[in-house]
N, C-alpha and C positions, 0 to 999 in steps of 0.2 A: 449725545446731542446737547448744544448750548440753550439752555432756556434765556428767551429775552423777552421783554415785551412787545406781543403779538400787536399789532396795529390794524392789520389788512387780515383778517383769519379766513377771510377767502381761499388763502392756502391749501388749508387742509378740508377738504372735500371729502372722506370718508372717513370713517372710524378705524379702518385699518391703517390709512396713515398717520393717522395722531398713533397710531399701537408702536407703527416701524420709528417715527421721531422720541417716543417717550419709553421706549423697550427697554433700554439701558440705564434707566432711570429706575424701572421700577419691578421690571424682571426677579433680581438679587433676594427680593423681598418676600414676592410671591412664591418663587423657584422652592426657596427652604421650607415657605409655609403647607407647600406639596407636595414636601418628600417627608416632611413631618406627619402630616394626615395621613398620607399612603403608607409610612409604616407602621400607625397603627393599627390601620384596616385589615392589611396585608399580610401582617408580620412580618416583614421582612421590608429592605432598602432597596429601592429602587433605582437609586444613585441617577436621577435626572437631571442630566445638564443642560445647563443654559438653553445653550440652540435647540435641546428637544423638546424643553416647556416655550421655547418662543417659535417653535412649528406647531404645538398643540394650541396657544394660541391663535396661531395666523388660519390655522384650519376653523377651528373654531369660529373666526370673524370669517373669510372665507363660505364660510359654508351656510350664515343669512344665521345666524344665533345670534347677534348682539348689531346688524348691521341700521345705520340710518336712514340709507336711503333705498334704492328699490333694490334687490338681489342680483338684476342681471347686469348693477352699473359694478357693482362686488366683482362678479366672475367676468364682464369683460375684463376690468379694469386692472385688477388682480390675479384674479386666480388662472387664468388661461397666457399672459405671460412669465410668470414666475417660476423658476422649478424648486420653490423652497419645502413643498410637504413632504418631505423625504424622512420623515418620523414613522417608527417600525410600527407597523397596525394597530398589533399586539398592546405596545407598550400604550397609544393614546387608547386603548377601547378599554384599557384597566385602570386609567384617569377619566376616560369619559363615564365610564359606569360609577365609579367606586368614591367620586370624588366631587362630579359636574352636578349629577342629577343621584339624589338619594331615592332612589324607586326600585318597583320589582322591576330585575334583570329579565325574566325573562319575559317578560308582557311587553319591554320595549324590544330584546331582539326580535321576538314574532314582528312585533308591527312594525317594523323596521324590514322585512324582510318579505313581509305582504309589500311594503308599501313602494320599497325603493328595487324589484324586483332581483333579488340575488347581490346587494352589497355585503348583506354580513358574510360572503363567505370563507372559508377556513381559511385564519390567520397564524402566520407564523413568524418566524424571526426573521426573515429574508425580508418578506413583500410589507412594503411601504404602504403606503394611505394611497399617497400618489398612483402607484400602480393600479391597486384596486379598482380603485375610480375609473381608469385607464378600461378596465375590462367591463365594466359598466357601462360605460359609455357617456361618462361623464363630462372626460376628460380625453380629445381626440390625439393620441402622440402625431399622428402624422403633422397636424397643421394646428398648434394651437392658438395662435392669436387671430388667424382667419373662422376655425370652425367652430362651433360648440353645440354642443347634444344639450336643446334649453329642457326634454322633455328629463334627463336626469336631473337636471338642476332642479327642476320643480321636485322630483324625488328625492333629493337631500333635505330639501324644504323640508318635506311633508315628515323626511325622517324623525327630522330636532322640531317639529311642531310635535310630535307625536310622541316623545321624549317627556318636553311640559304642558302635557297634557294626563300624562300618567303622574307626577309629582300635582295634577290638581285632584284626580280622583283618589289616591292617597290623602293627602292635606286640604281639605278642603276650603280651611282658611286661607290657604296662601293662593285662593282663586283671585281675591283681593288684587295681590299685587303681579299675580302671572299674567293675568288678561291684562293689565295693564305696559306689561313687557313685549305680548304679543301684539299689542294694538300697531306700533310702530315699527314693527321688526318685519312684519310678513308679508304678503301684494298688496300690491295697490289696491285700492276701492275707492268706484265710485268715479276713477280717470285720476283720482289723485297720489303722490306718492306715500301717501299713509294711511292709517283707521283701516284695519283689517277687525271687522266687528266680530266680538267673538261673545258681549253680551247679550244673553237676549234683548229684545228690547220692549218686551212687552213686562220683565221684571229690572226695571232699571236699576241700575246699583249707586246709590246717593255720595256726594262726597261726604255729606256730612256723618251718616253712617259708618263710614269708611272711618275717617277722623275720629272719630267714637272709639272703634271697634283698634285702629292704632293706638289710643294713648299717645299723645307727642310730648315728648320733654320739655321742660323748662318754659312752665307757667303761660299757658293759653287755651282758651277751652273754645268749642261751639256751641251755640246757648240752641239755635233751634236746625233741626231736619231737612229745612226748606229751604238754605242758602246753599250753591252749589262751591259756590268760590270757600278756597281755603287761604289761608293766610298764615303767613307765617313771616315770624319779624327778626332782624339781625340778631336777638340775643338768641331765639329759638335755635337759631343752624351757625352758632358763630364757630362751634368747631368745623366746616367746614367751606365757613367767607360765604356762603351765598345768599344771597338778599332775593327774597322771589315771593312771588304770589303764585298759585295754579292757573290754569286756565279759561278756566270759567268765564270770568270776564277783565281781563289782563288792558288796561292804561300804564302806562309810565309816569311815576309826577312826585316829585319829592313836596313831604310834607309836613311843614315848619308847626311849630307849638302853637297853639291856638290859645286865645289869653281870655277870650270870655264866648259867651251861650248862648245863642237867639232865645230872647223872650220868647214867644211863642211861635210856634208850630202848626200851621193847619192842618184839617186832613188835607185838602188838596195841595198839592205842590210850587210852591210862591215861584214867582220872576225873580231874576237877580235884581233886586232893590241893592241900594246904600245899606242900607239898618242890615244887609245880612254878608256884608264883607265878613266879616269875624269865620265866615265859611271858608276853609282852604278850597273846595272843591265838588261840586254837585255833578254830578254824573247821572245824563239821561239816558237809561237803556229801559227797555221793558224786559216783564218777568211777568208768567204766571206764578202767584205764590200757591195754587192750591196744583204745582207744577209746569215745568215749560212743555212747549209746543213737541210732541214726539217725545215725551217722557213726564206722563201724568203723575199726580200724585198716588199713594193708595188709594185707593176705595173711593177714587174718582172718574168719571168718565173724560176722555180725553176733549178739551175743548177747544174751538178753533180760533176764539179770540180771550186773550189775556186778560189780567183785571186793567191792567194799561200801565202809562207810563209813569215810571218809579224815579225817584231821585233817591240818592244814594251820598247821605252827610258825613265823615269825616271827624271825628270832635276829642279832642283828648278833656277827660276829666280824671280827675284826681292821683294824673301821672300814670292813667289808665289808654287807649283809643279804644274810641265807642263808633260802628257804624252803623248808622241807622237807614232804614229804607223806610219811606214816607209813599202808599201809594196815591197815584196822582186820581187817580175813577176808578169809580167801582161798575161791574158790572149788575145791570139791573134784572137781569137772570137766575142770578146764579142764589142759593141757598143760604139762612140766616148762617148756616156753619162757615161759609165760604168767605162770607162775609166779614164775621171775625175776625179769621186767618186774615183777611186783606186790612182791615183795621189796627193789625200787631205792629207794634213797633221792633222789627230784628235788630240786633245790638251783638255786635263780635265785642268781645273786649280781648284784647291780647296787652303786652308786657311793654312798654314804652321803649321806643326804636323807633326809626327813619321805615316808614314801610315803604317798598320800591315796589310798582307793580311793574312786568314787561311785557310789552306788546305780544301776541303772539303769531311767531313765525312757523309755519309749516317746513317740513323734513326736509324739501330739496330748495329751501332756503329762499322762496318769496313770499312777502306777506298776504295775508290774508284780504281781499281787496272789499272795504265796506266804508262805509259815508264815514264813522268815526273809526276809533283806537278798540271797540269794543268786540270781542268774540265771545258768542253764543254755545257755548257748552255741545246741543247739539246737530252746530250746523255741518260739521265735517264727518259727523263720528268719531271726534278725536276725544279720547279720553285722559290722557295728561300727557304731558312733553319730557323730555329724558331725564330731568333730574328728577322729578316725583318720580319716576322707575325708580331710581335708586333710593332716596328716600322711602319711599313704600317696601320697596326689598329689607331695609334694615330697621324700618318700626314693625314689622310683621313679623320678623324674629326676634326681636324685644318685646312682642307681647306671650310670644311662645318660648321666650326662655331660651333660645337655641342659639349656639354660636354660630352668625351666619357664614354665608361660603363665602369666602375670599378670592377666588377664580372665578365667580358669576360677577360679583360687587367689579372687577376688577373691571371685566366687559364692559358694566355700567357703567363706570367713574369715566372711560374712554368716552364713552358717548354723552360726558357731558361737554365734551367740544362744541357738539352743536347748541348748547345753552349759552358757552360760554362765546361764539359769535355775533348770537342775539346783543347780551351782553356788552360783549369789546363794542361794538358797530352802535352800540345806542350810544355808551358813554367813552368816549375815545379817551378824555382827558383822567380817567379812574387809575388810581394809582397799584391795582392790584395786575397783576400780571397772573401771565399762563401758566408760571411755575406756581406761584403762590395757590394762584386755584387747585394743581393738582397736588401739591404737598399738605393744604390743611387735610382735604381728601384723604390721603390716605396716614395719614396723621391718624382720625377718628378709626380708620380701618385697625390701624396697629394698637390702639386702646381698646378697641371692642373686642379683637382677635385676645386681648389679657387679661381682661374683666369677666369676658364670659358672660356678660350681662344677667345676673341673678335674681331675685324676688326683691331685693332691696331696690335695683333700678324701678319694677313697677311697683311698689311703697310710694318712690318719690313724684313717680306720674303722679297715684292717685291724688298724695298729698298737692300734689299744685291745679291738679284739676277741682280738686274741693274749695281750693286758697282762692279762683279767679271764680268759681260760681258766688262763695260767698259774698266777694266785691260785689258780684252782679247782682245779685241780691237787696245789699248794701246800695245798692245804689238805683236801684228801680226803685227804693221807699223814698229815697231825698229827691227834693220838691226844689226849684232855684227860689232864691230869696225875692220876696217882691220889691221890698225896700230896697236893696244896690240893685235890679234892674231899674229901677226907676230913677236911682241919681247916678249917671256915669263916673261920682269920683272913683271908685273900684278899679282896677285891670281885670278884675276877674271876678265874676260873680260867684257867691256863696251858694253851697248845695245844702242843706240842709235837711233834717229829718222831725227837725220843729218843726210841726204846722199851727198855724191862729186854728181858732174854735168856730170863730165868726166866718170868719170868710173860707178858710181854707184852704190858704196857702202857706207855703213858707215862707218863713220868716227865722232865720240864723240869729245867735242871740245877743249878738251884737243890735242888732236894730229891734230887740221887740218893744225895748221904750218909745221908739217914735212910733213903731207900728197902733202900738195898744192907744195912741191918744185922737186917733180920726182912721183907724180901722176901717171903722160902717160907712163915713162918709167917704173913700176913697174907693171901695169896691161897688155903692151903689152908686158913685157916678162911670165909675168903667162900664156896668152893666147898661 
C-alpha cells in the first residue's frame, strides 16, 4: 500500500479496512515480536509466518475486539464475504491465550464454553477457525453473503468480553484502561453506535484521578480533581505527533501568545468589552464544580441545578499555559463548603505549546448536535475516544513497569484512523499525512519495546510533576504589578512576589520607587 496524503478520509470506513491497507507496512515488525514472545513463553519457535499472523489480526478485528463502528457492520461487510480465516484453530488459540490476554487460561475457556455453547471444541491441526465457527453457527457455509446467525455473533462478542473482564479481575489497576476500550467497542447503547456503559454510575471515574494515576510524562500536571478535561500539549505527545484534548469539553481553537493579562477579573464573568481583547477565547459552558449532572462529587447529593455559567480563560504566564475557570453565579441553597469550591479558580499548568482542541465526533462519523461545539462528558455516556484508548493503555503499563502488549497496541493504533478522520477533515491544509501519523506511533512502539520502561521513567515522571507543582505554587503567590497595569507602556504586565505593605498590591522592583511616592493616595482614590 502506497501511503499518500489522505484528504478524503471517508474512504476508510472500518478499522479492518485500515488494517488491510496498512498490513504490508506494519505486520513484519509485529510478526517478529510475536514469534519472540511465543518462543519465550512456550519454549519453542512457532515459526509464525506473515500470512498466519495476518489472519490472526483479521480474526480479532472481525470478531469485534477492536472495532470502531457497530459489530453488525463488521460481520456484514467483511466476515461473511471473504474467506481469509483459514488459520489453524490450535495456533490461533495459542497466540490468543499466551500473548493477547495474560489471564487465567482455565477461567477464560470455561467462560467461553458457557456463553458460546460449544465454541471451545477440540482443536486439531487440520481444523481451521472458520470451520469451527461454521459448526457453531456463526458462519453459514451455504449462503455466506445473504444469511448470518446474529446469535452466534453475539456469543463471539461475549466471549471476547469475558476475556477482557478476566484481565480486570486479575489486575484492578488496568480497569481504568480497559473500560475505555470496552466503551466504544461493544454493542450500541441508547440508540447510538457507541457508549457501552461499563462503569458503575454511582461511583464515577473522574478524569483527574485517572490522570494522576497514569502519571503522564513530559511536564504537565492536573491541579484539581474536579476538572474533567485532560490537556495534552504537542510537547507532551511529540513522540506520536498527536495534538489532542480529551472528550470532556472539546472545541477547536489555535491559541496565539498572549502579551497582557487583564487587570481585574470580577467574580461574575464579564461580558466581552474592549479591555479584554488580550483574552484569546472565553468559552461559555455549564458545569457544576461539585459534580456534573449525573456524576456528582464524592460526599455530595445529586443537584438538579449546577453552579451556573462558567467562563474559561486561557492565559500564558511565564511560559506556561494557565486555564482559569470563573463561576458566573452561585446557588443560594448551597452549603458554605460548596460555595468555597465555586469561588476557587481552577488552574491547569502545561508546558508551552499550541493547544489544539478537537470537536467530538461519534463513532459512526456524525458530529454531536449541540448549539455550540462543546461536548459534555456524561451526555452520551462516552468515556474516551480512540486516541485516549491508546494513550491510557501505554500509560497504565508505564505505571506498572510492564512492557505492554504489542499486538494490543497495534489494534488500538489501527483505530487511530477514527481520530485521524476528524483531524484531517478539520485541518485539510495540514502537512502531516496519514503515513507520518502512523509511522510515529510505530516508532514509539519500537522505543518502548527496547527500553522496557524501568523505574527510571517513573522517577522522571515524578520529577516533572513536582516541577509543575512548584511553578504553580510560585504563580499562586505572585500578583500583577499595579504600576505596570496602570501605565500601558509595557507589552506585558509583570508578575511579582513583592507586595506592598500598605495597599497589599503587587509591585515589581522596577516600580517600587514610583509606587512609594503616592501609594496611599492612589489606593484611597481607587476605594
